C-alpha positions in Angstrom: 37.4 65.7 -14.6 36.7 65.3 -11.0 32.8 65.1 -10.8 32.8 62.8 -14.0 35.0 59.9 -11.3 31.9 60.8 -9.0 29.8 59.9 -11.4 31.6 57.5 -12.5 32.1 56.2 -9.2 28.2 56.7 -7.9 26.9 54.7 -11.4 29.2 51.9 -10.2 28.1 51.4 -7.0 24.2 51.5 -8.0 25.5 48.6 -10.7 26.4 47.0 -7.5 23.6 46.8 -5.4 21.4 45.9 -8.9 24.0 42.8 -9.3 23.4 42.0 -5.6 19.7 41.5 -5.6 19.9 39.4 -8.9 22.5 37.1 -6.9 20.2 37.2 -4.2 17.0 36.3 -6.2 19.1 33.5 -8.0 20.5 32.3 -4.8 16.9 32.3 -3.4 15.5 29.9 -6.6 18.9 27.4 -6.0 17.6 27.4 -2.3 14.0 26.3 -3.5 14.9 24.1 -6.2 17.0 22.1 -3.7 14.6 22.0 -0.9 11.8 20.7 -3.4 14.5 17.6 -4.7 14.9 16.6 -1.2 11.0 16.4 -0.6 10.8 14.6 -3.4 13.7 12.1 -2.9 12.1 11.3 0.7 9.0 10.5 -0.3 10.2 8.9 -3.2 12.2 7.2 -0.6 9.2 6.4 1.4 7.1 5.3 -1.0 9.1 2.8 -2.1 10.2 1.2 1.8 6.2 1.1 1.8 6.0 -0.8 -1.9 9.3 -3.3 -0.9 7.0 -4.3 2.3 3.9 -4.6 0.4 5.6 -6.8 -2.1 7.7 -9.0 0.7 4.7 -9.5 2.6 2.7 -10.7 -0.3 5.6 -12.9 -1.2 7.1 -14.2 1.9 3.8 -15.3 3.0 3.2 -18.6 4.1 1.5 -20.9 1.8 -1.5 -22.8 2.7 -3.0 -26.4 1.8 -5.7 -26.1 -0.3 -7.1 -29.5 0.5 -7.1 -28.6 4.4 -8.6 -25.4 3.5 -11.6 -27.0 1.3 -12.0 -29.1 4.1 -12.2 -26.2 6.4 -14.9 -24.5 4.4 -16.9 -26.9 4.0 -17.2 -27.9 7.6 -17.5 -23.8 8.3 -20.5 -23.9 5.9 -22.3 -27.0 7.6 -22.0 -25.3 10.9 -23.5 -22.0 9.3 -26.5 -24.0 7.6 -27.3 -26.3 11.0 -27.0 -22.6 13.0 -29.3 -20.8 10.6 -32.0 -23.5 10.6 -32.4 -23.7 14.4 -33.3 -19.8 14.1 -35.8 -20.0 11.3 -39.0 -21.6 12.3 -40.1 -25.0 10.2 -43.2 -24.5 8.2 -46.3 -25.6 9.8 -47.6 -28.2 6.5 -50.8 -29.1 8.6 -52.9 -26.3 8.9 -56.1 -26.2 7.0 -57.4 -23.7 4.7 
């Protein structure tokens, strides 16, 4: 009878170590999933912030007067044309061939 008790006690102790190993596996998986969720939330939050900033800068940008822009662009084009004409030599039309 004593041997049966010792065998049962030994059996339960061995089962206990397997149960501990399974518990530690579950804990490690839970910790890993929690870490992944934390990282995903952080990335999502940062992405949302940068998207909001970009949209705010586009929406809140000052509106320009189109008439002024057209006048400035025409003046700029004339200035560019004048400066390029100075650097290009004029063709010599009085040459004999």
